[in-house]
Backbone as a chain_set.jsonl record, in Angstrom:
{"seq": "MISFEISSNHMKNKLIYTFQDHLKASLKDPKFKKVWKESQVEYDLASALIRKRLDKKISQRSLAKKINTTQAVISRIETMSANPSLFLLKRLAEALNSKLILQFK", "coords": {"N": [[-88.823, 66.843, 3.966], [-87.151, 69.162, 5.904], [-86.466, 69.549, 9.273], [-86.084, 71.453, 12.246], [-85.542, 71.322, 15.673], [-86.431, 73.477, 18.208], [-85.889, 74.131, 21.42], [-87.289, 75.429, 24.397], [-86.786, 76.817, 27.582], [-88.834, 78.107, 28.784], [-91.151, 77.094, 27.82], [-93.296, 74.281, 27.792], [-93.873, 72.676, 25.637], [-92.294, 71.648, 22.584], [-91.105, 73.594, 19.911], [-91.439, 73.277, 16.447], [-89.487, 74.028, 13.773], [-89.55, 74.275, 10.499], [-88.014, 73.77, 7.246], [-89.737, 74.829, 5.365], [-91.078, 76.758, 6.903], [-88.952, 78.495, 7.393], [-88.317, 79.256, 4.779], [-90.686, 80.584, 4.022], [-90.608, 82.799, 5.743], [-88.185, 83.935, 4.909], [-88.757, 84.664, 2.288], [-89.995, 87.066, 2.52], [-88.126, 89.013, 2.398], [-87.101, 91.146, -0.061], [-84.677, 90.961, -1.596], [-83.808, 88.334, -1.123], [-86.034, 86.975, -2.113], [-85.9, 87.58, -4.857], [-83.491, 86.286, -5.622], [-84.202, 83.671, -4.946], [-86.339, 83.172, -6.727], [-84.925, 83.263, -9.111], [-83.404, 80.966, -8.911], [-85.145, 78.883, -8.641], [-85.88, 76.848, -10.528], [-83.532, 75.305, -10.727], [-83.362, 74.477, -8.072], [-85.733, 72.948, -7.839], [-85.17, 70.904, -9.679], [-82.83, 69.751, -8.529], [-83.858, 68.914, -6.04], [-85.837, 67.069, -6.854], [-84.25, 65.141, -8.152], [-82.58, 64.248, -6.046], [-84.531, 63.257, -4.253], [-85.711, 61.193, -5.82], [-83.476, 59.559, -6.285], [-82.798, 58.797, -3.668], [-85.162, 57.493, -2.927], [-84.967, 55.287, -4.557], [-82.833, 54.152, -3.409], [-80.168, 54.524, -4.263], [-76.785, 55.335, -4.581], [-74.896, 58.354, -5.23], [-72.593, 57.71, -6.613], [-73.204, 55.14, -7.68], [-75.357, 55.796, -9.34], [-74.089, 57.521, -11.117], [-72.325, 55.737, -12.339], [-74.154, 54.108, -13.703], [-74.965, 55.796, -15.757], [-72.686, 56.357, -17.06], [-70.933, 58.439, -16.181], [-69.383, 60.708, -13.847], [-69.302, 60.668, -10.217], [-69.014, 63.215, -9.278], [-70.311, 64.802, -11.175], [-73.007, 64.172, -10.71], [-73.206, 65.112, -8.1], [-72.764, 67.879, -8.504], [-75.075, 68.574, -9.913], [-76.998, 68.03, -7.973], [-76.31, 69.9, -6.063], [-76.884, 72.221, -7.218], [-74.966, 73.427, -8.832], [-74.462, 73.007, -11.449], [-75.289, 72.92, -14.92], [-77.13, 70.871, -16.326], [-77.34, 69.025, -19.401], [-80.081, 68.42, -21.656], [-79.904, 65.888, -22.719], [-78.366, 64.575, -20.739], [-80.17, 64.718, -18.583], [-82.227, 63.103, -19.572], [-80.901, 60.633, -19.635], [-80.446, 60.301, -16.895], [-83.108, 60.09, -15.964], [-83.874, 57.704, -17.223], [-82.072, 55.884, -16.026], [-83.029, 55.95, -13.462], [-85.404, 54.731, -13.733], [-87.581, 56.371, -14.426], [-89.801, 58.956, -15.606], [-89.034, 61.73, -17.525], [-90.281, 64.905, -17.348], [-90.856, 67.898, -18.866], [-91.92, 71.27, -18.802], [-93.495, 74.322, -19.774], [-94.858, 76.997, -18.014]], "CA": [[-88.926, 68.037, 4.752], [-86.102, 69.336, 6.888], [-87.016, 70.232, 10.435], [-85.171, 71.746, 13.338], [-86.251, 71.483, 16.934], [-85.968, 74.559, 19.05], [-86.513, 73.954, 22.724], [-87.277, 76.615, 25.231], [-86.997, 76.537, 28.994], [-90.057, 78.764, 29.202], [-92.318, 76.401, 27.263], [-93.276, 72.838, 27.991], [-93.919, 72.059, 24.312], [-91.207, 71.997, 21.676], [-91.509, 74.219, 18.661], [-90.817, 72.686, 15.263], [-89.205, 75.05, 12.768], [-89.224, 73.525, 9.288], [-87.454, 74.495, 6.117], [-90.834, 75.595, 4.758], [-91.267, 77.941, 7.751], [-87.813, 79.387, 7.138], [-88.472, 79.79, 3.429], [-91.794, 81.544, 4.043], [-90.105, 84.015, 6.386], [-87.123, 84.5, 4.078], [-89.323, 85.236, 1.068], [-90.453, 88.437, 2.801], [-86.999, 89.874, 2.045], [-87.107, 91.284, -1.527], [-83.438, 90.475, -2.204], [-83.852, 86.869, -1.075], [-87.112, 86.537, -3.014], [-85.398, 87.677, -6.23], [-82.516, 85.207, -5.814], [-84.943, 82.412, -4.884], [-87.056, 82.996, -7.993], [-83.946, 82.99, -10.157], [-82.829, 79.62, -8.749], [-86.232, 77.928, -8.369], [-85.822, 75.701, -11.441], [-82.404, 74.475, -10.302], [-83.741, 73.881, -6.791], [-86.725, 71.903, -8.102], [-84.473, 69.793, -10.329], [-81.962, 69.114, -7.539], [-84.713, 68.241, -5.054], [-86.47, 65.909, -7.485], [-83.222, 64.129, -8.382], [-82.197, 63.685, -4.743], [-85.671, 62.472, -3.752], [-85.848, 59.978, -6.623], [-82.302, 58.718, -6.047], [-82.915, 58.215, -2.324], [-86.283, 56.538, -2.968], [-84.471, 54.074, -5.228], [-81.695, 53.683, -2.605], [-79.001, 54.514, -5.143], [-75.798, 56.355, -4.235], [-74.469, 59.194, -6.346], [-71.584, 56.949, -7.355], [-73.888, 54.096, -8.451], [-76.124, 56.45, -10.398], [-73.115, 58.003, -12.104], [-71.829, 54.567, -13.077], [-75.233, 53.668, -14.6], [-75.081, 56.67, -16.929], [-71.343, 56.542, -17.592], [-70.37, 59.739, -15.834], [-68.713, 60.656, -12.549], [-70.075, 61.043, -9.037], [-68.932, 64.675, -9.173], [-71.357, 65.372, -12.035], [-74.275, 64.018, -9.981], [-73.112, 66.029, -6.964], [-72.933, 69.257, -8.976], [-76.5, 68.773, -10.227], [-77.741, 68.029, -6.711], [-75.978, 71.102, -5.296], [-77.287, 73.329, -8.083], [-73.812, 74.114, -9.403], [-74.265, 72.524, -12.818], [-76.378, 73.16, -15.856], [-77.114, 69.618, -17.096], [-77.971, 69.026, -20.72], [-81.307, 67.626, -21.772], [-79.437, 64.519, -22.936], [-77.99, 64.027, -19.432], [-81.399, 64.557, -17.8], [-82.928, 61.917, -20.091], [-80.154, 59.455, -19.161], [-80.736, 60.176, -15.466], [-84.474, 59.576, -15.825], [-83.866, 56.291, -17.619], [-81.342, 55.125, -15.008], [-83.872, 55.916, -12.266], [-86.698, 54.16, -14.146], [-88.527, 57.469, -14.266], [-90.144, 59.704, -16.809], [-88.648, 63.128, -17.459], [-91.352, 65.773, -17.851], [-90.486, 69.31, -18.912], [-93.058, 72.05, -19.228], [-93.51, 75.766, -19.587], [-96.136, 77.441, -17.412]], "C": [[-87.794, 68.035, 5.77], [-86.733, 70.035, 8.077], [-85.94, 70.399, 11.487], [-86.005, 71.878, 14.598], [-85.607, 72.602, 17.723], [-86.655, 74.377, 20.39], [-86.345, 75.217, 23.547], [-87.514, 76.207, 26.671], [-88.319, 77.107, 29.48], [-91.31, 78.028, 28.738], [-92.19, 74.909, 27.504], [-93.245, 72.106, 26.651], [-92.721, 72.506, 23.488], [-91.806, 72.641, 20.44], [-90.769, 73.53, 17.527], [-90.692, 73.796, 14.227], [-88.722, 74.326, 11.522], [-88.564, 74.419, 8.249], [-88.534, 75.361, 5.472], [-91.128, 76.863, 5.566], [-90.177, 78.977, 7.471], [-87.939, 80.047, 5.763], [-89.561, 80.858, 3.39], [-91.339, 82.875, 4.651], [-89.064, 84.708, 5.504], [-87.663, 85.183, 2.829], [-89.902, 86.636, 1.279], [-89.358, 89.458, 2.484], [-86.924, 89.959, 0.517], [-85.847, 90.768, -2.214], [-83.419, 88.948, -2.241], [-84.887, 86.342, -2.076], [-86.646, 86.55, -4.472], [-84.432, 86.528, -6.532], [-83.225, 83.858, -5.825], [-85.659, 82.152, -6.207], [-86.106, 82.645, -9.126], [-83.375, 81.582, -10.076], [-83.884, 78.541, -8.524], [-86.154, 76.683, -9.251], [-84.698, 74.749, -11.029], [-82.711, 73.757, -8.992], [-84.725, 72.725, -7.011], [-86.078, 70.677, -8.737], [-83.626, 69.029, -9.315], [-82.789, 68.316, -6.528], [-85.339, 66.975, -5.625], [-85.459, 64.788, -7.701], [-82.817, 63.462, -7.07], [-83.302, 62.769, -4.213], [-85.794, 61.141, -4.5], [-84.696, 59.021, -6.358], [-82.384, 58.043, -4.674], [-84.059, 57.204, -2.247], [-85.846, 55.207, -3.563], [-83.273, 53.468, -4.485], [-80.428, 53.504, -3.453], [-78.057, 55.641, -4.713], [-75.497, 57.209, -5.463], [-73.496, 58.421, -7.233], [-72.239, 55.878, -8.238], [-74.682, 54.688, -9.608], [-75.192, 56.933, -11.506], [-72.607, 56.854, -12.969], [-72.869, 54.084, -14.091], [-75.317, 54.518, -15.865], [-73.725, 57.059, -17.499], [-70.822, 57.969, -17.409], [-69.708, 59.605, -14.47], [-69.667, 61.058, -11.423], [-70.093, 62.559, -8.894], [-70.004, 65.362, -10.025], [-72.704, 65.312, -11.319], [-74.303, 65.006, -8.807], [-73.349, 67.475, -7.394], [-74.392, 69.546, -9.34], [-77.289, 68.912, -8.932], [-77.433, 69.246, -5.841], [-76.226, 72.37, -6.11], [-76.101, 74.109, -8.632], [-73.489, 73.615, -10.797], [-75.489, 72.892, -13.64], [-76.442, 71.937, -16.773], [-77.839, 69.751, -18.428], [-79.255, 68.198, -20.675], [-80.948, 66.15, -21.966], [-79.076, 63.848, -21.605], [-79.226, 63.795, -18.569], [-82.194, 63.332, -18.261], [-82.237, 60.636, -19.638], [-80.388, 59.221, -17.672], [-82.123, 59.577, -15.238], [-84.529, 58.09, -16.15], [-83.188, 55.43, -16.551], [-82.158, 54.986, -13.725], [-85.249, 55.33, -12.548], [-87.825, 55.165, -13.961], [-88.786, 58.131, -15.603], [-89.762, 61.161, -16.588], [-89.773, 63.949, -18.089], [-90.872, 67.21, -17.743], [-91.716, 70.085, -19.352], [-92.815, 73.525, -18.984], [-94.862, 76.124, -18.99], [-96.256, 78.936, -17.531]], "O": [[-87.523, 67.022, 6.414], [-87.461, 71.014, 7.906], [-85.016, 69.594, 11.599], [-87.072, 72.492, 14.574], [-84.387, 72.655, 17.878], [-87.88, 74.462, 20.478], [-85.376, 75.961, 23.396], [-88.349, 75.347, 26.948], [-88.867, 76.641, 30.479], [-92.409, 78.312, 29.215], [-91.097, 74.348, 27.428], [-92.654, 71.031, 26.546], [-92.2, 73.606, 23.673], [-92.887, 72.265, 19.989], [-89.58, 73.234, 17.654], [-91.683, 74.425, 13.854], [-87.601, 73.817, 11.495], [-88.559, 75.645, 8.359], [-88.27, 76.497, 5.078], [-91.397, 77.918, 4.991], [-90.449, 80.169, 7.332], [-87.696, 81.245, 5.611], [-89.375, 81.916, 2.789], [-91.653, 83.944, 4.127], [-89.071, 85.932, 5.374], [-87.092, 86.169, 2.362], [-90.258, 87.313, 0.314], [-89.646, 90.643, 2.32], [-86.705, 88.94, -0.138], [-85.93, 90.195, -3.301], [-83.061, 88.344, -3.253], [-84.63, 85.375, -2.794], [-86.961, 85.636, -5.234], [-84.542, 85.875, -7.57], [-82.886, 82.99, -6.63], [-85.596, 81.046, -6.745], [-86.431, 81.834, -9.993], [-82.904, 81.056, -11.084], [-83.537, 77.394, -8.243], [-86.345, 75.571, -8.758], [-84.89, 73.534, -10.986], [-82.371, 72.587, -8.816], [-84.563, 71.65, -6.434], [-86.398, 69.544, -8.377], [-83.693, 67.802, -9.246], [-82.452, 67.177, -6.203], [-85.369, 65.935, -4.966], [-85.766, 63.619, -7.464], [-82.723, 62.237, -7.001], [-83.038, 61.648, -3.78], [-85.961, 60.09, -3.882], [-84.903, 57.815, -6.222], [-82.075, 56.859, -4.54], [-83.94, 56.177, -1.578], [-86.29, 54.142, -3.136], [-82.761, 52.417, -4.869], [-79.729, 52.494, -3.372], [-78.493, 56.773, -4.506], [-75.808, 56.828, -6.592], [-73.579, 58.48, -8.46], [-71.874, 55.725, -9.403], [-74.681, 54.151, -10.715], [-75.483, 56.766, -12.691], [-72.477, 56.991, -14.186], [-72.518, 53.696, -15.206], [-75.695, 54.019, -16.925], [-73.623, 57.973, -18.318], [-70.344, 58.607, -18.347], [-69.497, 58.49, -13.993], [-70.694, 61.697, -11.651], [-71.085, 63.125, -8.436], [-70.543, 66.395, -9.627], [-73.455, 66.288, -11.32], [-75.32, 65.655, -8.562], [-74.062, 68.213, -6.714], [-74.884, 70.648, -9.098], [-78.138, 69.794, -8.801], [-78.227, 69.586, -4.963], [-75.815, 73.461, -5.715], [-76.206, 75.312, -8.872], [-72.366, 73.78, -11.275], [-76.572, 73.14, -13.109], [-75.879, 71.952, -17.868], [-78.815, 70.49, -18.557], [-79.468, 67.39, -19.771], [-81.622, 65.269, -21.431], [-79.435, 62.695, -21.37], [-79.317, 62.773, -17.889], [-82.765, 62.612, -17.442], [-82.904, 59.66, -19.295], [-80.515, 58.078, -17.233], [-82.291, 58.671, -14.422], [-85.16, 57.313, -15.433], [-83.688, 54.358, -16.213], [-81.995, 54.016, -12.986], [-86.151, 55.416, -11.716], [-88.881, 54.849, -13.413], [-88.087, 57.897, -16.588], [-90.129, 61.756, -15.575], [-90.163, 63.708, -19.232], [-90.525, 67.68, -16.659], [-92.479, 69.606, -20.191], [-92.039, 73.918, -18.113], [-95.894, 75.607, -19.42], [-97.251, 79.513, -17.091]]}, "num_chains": 1, "name": "protein.A"}
């Protein structure tokens, strides 16, 4: 979770404004909501990869080396600017000692 602290001179308590708060407010805008829905899968993939990689304390460079690719490839996936193949996703899962689960809902 990403959080931002906003302090106010008028209030003794600090307000915490999280990414989730920002997202909830932003989703009220129809244009933003449409773009968000269109990129939800990429966001979920990027978030899951980053979370798993950080949990395992592996750098992008180290992960790339494990699957015989470049750090730039890992970066592009994590910044949602790549469309990784299923083969690459399976190699990533294996390198992270994880199970890749795909599903349609």
